[in-house]
N, C-alpha and C positions, 0 to 999 in steps of 0.2 A: 578789600577791595580792588582784588586782582580781577574779579568777574565783569565788574563795571570797566574797568581798564580796558578789558581785552573788547568789550562792546564798541569803545570808542576806536580802538583801533580797527575793528572791521566796518566802523562808519567812514572813517578817515580813507580806508583802502578802497571801498566802493563806490564813495561819491567823491574822493578827493576836493572837499571843501577848503577854502584857503584860510578858515578860521575855526577854532577848535569846536566840536560840540561840547555843549555845556550840561553838567550835572546841577539840579536845583533841588534845594531840600529846603522846606520849611518847617523852622525850630518851633516847638510847641514851647511854652511856658515851663520853665525849667530842665527841658532839656539842654546839654551842654554844647557848648561853642566849640567845634574841632579847633586843635592848634595850628598857629600859623597863618590865621586867615587875616586877610586884610581890611581894614576899616576905610571907607572914602576920606575920612580926617587924615589917614596916613598917607594915600596917594595923593588927594587933591588938595588938602588944606583945609576943607569944609565939607558939609553933607554934599551928596549927589542923588541924581534921579536913577532910579532902578533900572532903566535902559543905558545909562552910562556904567553901571556897576557889570552890567552884563557885558558890555563893550570890553573893560578890562580885562573881564576872565577871557573871552574868545578871542581876542587880539594880544593879549599880552600876558596869557596863562597863568593869571591871578587867580587866588581863592578870595572871594570877596564875601564880606558880610554886611549887612543893612539890619537897622533896627530903625523905629519912628526918629529916633534923633540923629539918625546918619541919614535920613531921606530927606531930600527938598521938594520931590514932586508931588503936588496934591492927589493927581490922578492916581498915582502907584501908592500913596498911601489911603487911600480909600477904597482902593482895591483888593490891598493887603488886609483890609480889618484893622486898621490902626489910627484912625480917625474917632471924633465922637458924634459923625452923623453929618459933620460939616461938608462932607466932599457932595453930598444929596443938593445942597445948597450952592455951595460954588461950581461944581460942573455944570448947571445949566447956566449960569451967569458967565461962565467962559466959553461955553458953545455959542452965546448968543454974541458977545463981545468978539468973537473969533469969525461971525457970520458960517459956523458950520449948521448954525439951525436957523433957520428963517424965522420963528416966533418962539413964545415962550412954550407952546403945548408942543412943539416939536423939540425944543429943548430939554423938557422932562422927560419926555419919550425917550429920547436917546440915553439922559442920566440914568433912568431906571433901569436901561439894558444893559447898563455895564456890569459885569462880574464882579462880586465881591465876595473875599473870605470871610466866616463868621468872625464877628467883631471881638479882639483881645486874645482869639484861641491861638495864634501864631508870631511870636514876640519879634522873631528875626527870620530873614531867609539867605540862604547860603548858595554862593554860586561858584563852581569849581569846573576846571577843565576835564573832561570826562577821561581822559588817557590819562591822568593822575589825580582822580578826584580824592578829596579828603572826606566825603560824606557818603552814605548811603542815599542815592536820589530818589525823589520821589518822580522828579519828570527829567526828561532829557530834551534839549532844545537845539535844533541844529538851524543854524543860516546859511541858505545856497542860491543858486540861480535856479529860474524856473524848471532846468532841465535838472537839476538835482533833487529838488521838490518833487517833481514828477517821479523819481525813482522811488524815494519814499513812500510817496501815494500807492505807486505799484505793489511794492511790498505788503504795505499794508493792506490794501484792498484784496490781494491774494489770499488773506485768510478770512475777510469778512464777505468778501462777494459784494460789497458796497461800495459806494463814493464816500471819501473822505470828507469830513465836514470844515468849515471854512468859515473865518471871522473878518469881513473886510468892511470895517466901519470907518477906517481911515485916521484912526486917533486912538491913541493907547494899546498898539498894536502888540508889541512884545510883552507888554508887563500885563495887560488886561486879558485881549484875546488869545495870546500866545498862553503864558504861563497860568494866570487864575483859572481861565475857564477851562482850558484842558484839566487841570486838576480836579477842579469842581466838577464835571463831568466825566473824567476816565476814561478816556478814549483820545485817541491821535486826533488832531487839527491841523491845518494850515491857517497861518495867521500873514496880514497884511501891514509891514512896518507903517506907522503913521508918521507923521510930520515931524512929532517931538524926537522919535527915533532916529530921523535923519538930520535934524538940524543939531540936536546936542548930544546925539551918540553916535553919530559919524556912518550911520547905515548907508549902504551904498543903493544907487538906483536900482540895480538888477537882482537886490537881495529879497528872498520871501523867508519865513519862519515855519519850520515843520516842529510842532511839539506833542511829545508823545509820552504816557506814563511808563514809568521805569518797569512794569509789569510786561508793557509791552517789547520790551528791548531784544528777547530771544526771538519773537516773530518778526521783528523787524528784521534783523540780521539775517532771519532764514530766508525772507522772501527777497532780499537783495540777493543774495547767495544764489536761489534757484532760478530767477529771473536772468540771472548775469550768464547762468550757464546756457541759457539760450541766445546769447547775444544781445540782451536789453542791458546796456551798461552805461555807465559813465565812465570817459566823455562818449558821447553819442557817436556809433557807428556810422560813418557816410556811406552810402553806395554811389559811386562814382564810375561803374561800367557802363558810361551811355555810348551810344553811336550817335556820334557828331552827324549834324545835319547835311553837312555837307561833303559827306565821303562819298556818294555817286558821283557828285561833279569831279571831284579830284579821279575818279577812276576814268572819268571818259577822257581825262588829258593826261593819263598814264602815270598818274602818281597816285598810288595806292599807299603810300605811307609806310611801306615796308622796308626803306632805308637803303643805303647803298650797296 
């Protein structure tokens, strides 16, 4: 896992994020679970939402493992392919009840637009802090402020020459638009944390999500390194060599600011 841990160190070095970048692996049926993972019932005494497990990993440094029985959020359960299709019934009703959708048609369209993994293919998901990951990641997820996410966008666009895709649905931000859609589309993207992320998982007002396939790791790190060499870095350098507007007025009265 040393390679991935080095990627984590580089991301923390160039971005100075306040929480751990997260290694994400979707475990197929029959794939072994790493040793010493933590289950929601061990940490919270009951199942939890995927966004809450992400917070346990990125803020507390725990390697978390969820399956259907350990998951409490129907949106994430549907996105991970762990339901029997009830998500397509639940989600429109939820959107209408919460006034996220103005009518049944808009609720249906929003529900159908949510990303979903192939039903039953992946039985569990493991989340591990990247600098000490216990899994070979499929994805790497970074939470940061807009300036930090900008740096990741710059690093990615350096390789593609294109804008980075973003998903701004206002719900299912980290789980659906962040993890699942990035996995399905196999390319980096920015996601806007949803209300659930903020209410239930303590995602802060200034945080965005950047998620990228593990196959992109070297390119992202190289992009951060290359742009940093030209002074494009975080914290953002500030140009403060400004000529104050009252310098001429001060000179008229013999005070040039030159000191005693």
